[in-house]
Residue, then its C-alpha position, 0 to 999 in steps of 0.5 A: x870889295x864887299x859883297x854888300x856894295x850894291x855897285x859891286x852886285x849890279x855889275x858882278x853878282x847875278x841878282x837873286x831877288x824875290x818874285x815880284x807880285x806882276x810877274x807871280x801873278x803873269x798868265x806864264x808863271x802861273x801856268x809853270x806853278x801849275x804845271x810844276x804841281x802836275x808833274x811834281x805834286x809839290x805846291x810851288x817851287x822855290x826859285x825861277x831861274x831866267x837866263x836870256x837868249x841872245x842876238x849876235x849883231x855882228x861879229x859871226x864865229x871869231x869868238x872861238x878865234x880870240x876876237x871881240x864879238x857884239x850881241x844884245x841878250x833878247x827877251x825871249x828866255x829859258x826859265x826853270x822852277x826848282x825845288x829840292x826833290x826827296x828822291x835823291x834823283x834829278x827830276x826834269x820835266x818840260x812844259x813843252x810835251x815833244x821833251x819826255x820827262x827824265x829821271x837820272x842819278x848823278x851816277x848816271x850822267x853821261x853824253x853820248x853822241x845822239x843829244x836829247x834836250x835835258x843833256x844841255x841841262x846836264x852840261x851845266x848841273x855837271x860843271x857846278x857839282x865837279x867844282x862846288x859839291x866836292x865835300x857837300x852833298x850833290x844837289x836832288x831837284x825838281x825842275x820844270x823847264x819853259x821856254x821861248x826861244x826857238x829851238x836849234x834857231x841860232x838865238x842860243x838856246x842850248x847855251x840859256x839852258x847851260x847857264x839856266x842849269x848851272x844856276x839852278x844847281x848852284x842856288x840848289x846847293x848853296x840852300x841844302x848847305x848854308x840855307x841862304x843864298x851865297x853870292x853867285x860871281x856872273x863872270x865864274x859861271x860864265x867861263x864854267x858854262x862855256x867849258x860845260x858845254x863842251x860835255x855835248x861836243x860843242x867847242x864854243x867860244x864863249x859869247x853866248x854864256x858871256x851875254x846871258x850873263x852879263x847883259x844890261x837892259x837897255x843895251x848890246x855888249x861888246x864882249x872881249x875875251x882876251x886877256x880875260x872875259x869882258x863886257x863893255x856896254x854899247x848903246x845903239x843908236x834911237x829911232x832903229x829898231x832890231x828884227x829877228x827872222x827864222x828861215x825855216x831851218x833849224x840847226x844844232x851845233x852839238x848835232x852836226x860837224x861844220x861847226x868844230x869843224x871851222x873851229x879846227x880850220x881856223x887853228x890850223x891856219x893860225x898854225x900855217x900862219x904861224x909857220x910861213x911867217x916865222x913866229x917865235x912863240x906860236x903853240x900849235x892850236x893857238x888861235x888866230x889873234x896869238x899870230x896876227x898880234x905876233x906878226x905886229x900886222x894891224x888888224x885892219x890890214x890883215x885880210x889883205x895880207x893872207x894873200x902872201x901868205x896862204x895861197x889866195x887862189x888855193x882852194x883846199x889844203x889836204x892833210x898830207x900838205x898841211x903835215x908836211x908844212x907844219x912837221x907833224x904826222x896824221x897822228x899829232x894832227x888828228x890829236x891838236x886839231x880834229x879830236x873835237x870833229x865828229x865826222x872824217x875830214x880830208x880838205x881844209x880850207x884855210x884862207x878864207x876862214x882866216x880871211x873872214x875871221x880878221x875882216x870880220x873882227x874889224x867890222x865888230x871894231x868898226x861897229x863899236x867905233x860908230x856906235x859911240x861915235x856918229x851913230x851913222x844907221x847907214x855904215x852900221x848897215x852896209x856893216x851888217x851886209x858885209x859880215x853876211x856875205x863873208x858867212x856866205x862866201x868864204x865862211x860858208x855858213x850860210x843857207x840857200x834860205x838864209x840868203x833868201x830872208x837877208x835879201x827879202x829883209x833888205x827889198x823890204x826896207x832893212x838898212x842891214x841884215x845878216x845871218x845870226x848865230x852858227x848859221x846853216x839854219x836858223x835867224x837873221x836880225x836885220x836892223x830898221x828905222x821906226x818908222x819903216x818898222x810896221x811895213x817891214x813886220x808886215x812884208x816878213x812875217x808872211x815869209x818866215x817861219x817866225x819873225x819877232x822885233x826885240x830889244x835889248x834884254x838884262x842877263x840872268x837873274x834868279x827869282x825866290x819865290 
């Protein structure tokens, strides 16, 4: 397939277009241009890179287990104004003055335990430099960041930053070498950014980066990870709308051990299931998807079968118990399963985590099926409610504030409501009938940090200035 094929470009290549006049004249872009000149002395950047945030409608904490998820991109985004720097350095400034300007040499890039805002940019930058700039000059850039995604809200501001950074770096490299905008494959960048975000210690499953790159306006996406990354449009029902509400508590995945601990627990659960079911070909560290497929137990039944494989009455497993079951020592346990968990952990909940993953993965399948067939909005709402209850009770990634906000949404007319994102703070997503939208918005806006109505947005785009 040639790059000249318009359908291929639309589906697979990050669009690079001239900055439209209406966007150029918008208040936001004019402010960005003025701030860029203030910081860097240049009259204008060469490019604007836009990457959206996302809200996950259903399918929480299952992407890193190999299962499909169902997010949509939101209108809130990260926008970067990008131009060349004559200094040979990387100059980063943020429109929000709580994030100080920094100047960095490529040789000085490091990722300490205390993560600052610009380290997310450096993830994407280093990922591109290491893969693409081996035989050419490392891009030196002036970059101004303007974001409308609330930080640490569960709407993927961090992954949007990483993806925008990667695109900014790659387009700058292409311009310096080829003097043209070389086609940038969406899937390649999504995969690269998933790996690059791990520089700051987050074991990302890939959902955030995939929807940021592959989203299409007006549609949610089912994101598959096996056998390879793939995204398929899912048409949402008409007559309803989506609200995102912030509970008032922020949580950064890279700043706590919660997220990576859950990743480790799912891998340990898979290992114990594989050992007890005598699954041939299993490798230590494989995902829950692997053992479910190898067991030949249908996904719809896997949650129920767990009680006969893992002790449903057992609150937790200790390190010594797991080592005994798997036939490994504590050093192997740490190396294979716990190396990315930043805090010591001695007890692991396996049945609860695995049950959530298998049942949540089935809820995603049901949600998609309803969207594709009956459009039964009440059924979708019930699946969202069940998802939140599972996140709260089995995966323990909710918080009192999130639970209160979900309850408030349901009391005020939401058909369904659930936490979205990693949890432990951040946002909820609620499904509301259009006819009830105004009353719902009035009731919740007084009770949360922020509330916004959102629609499915398009994915990453590069504007030539």
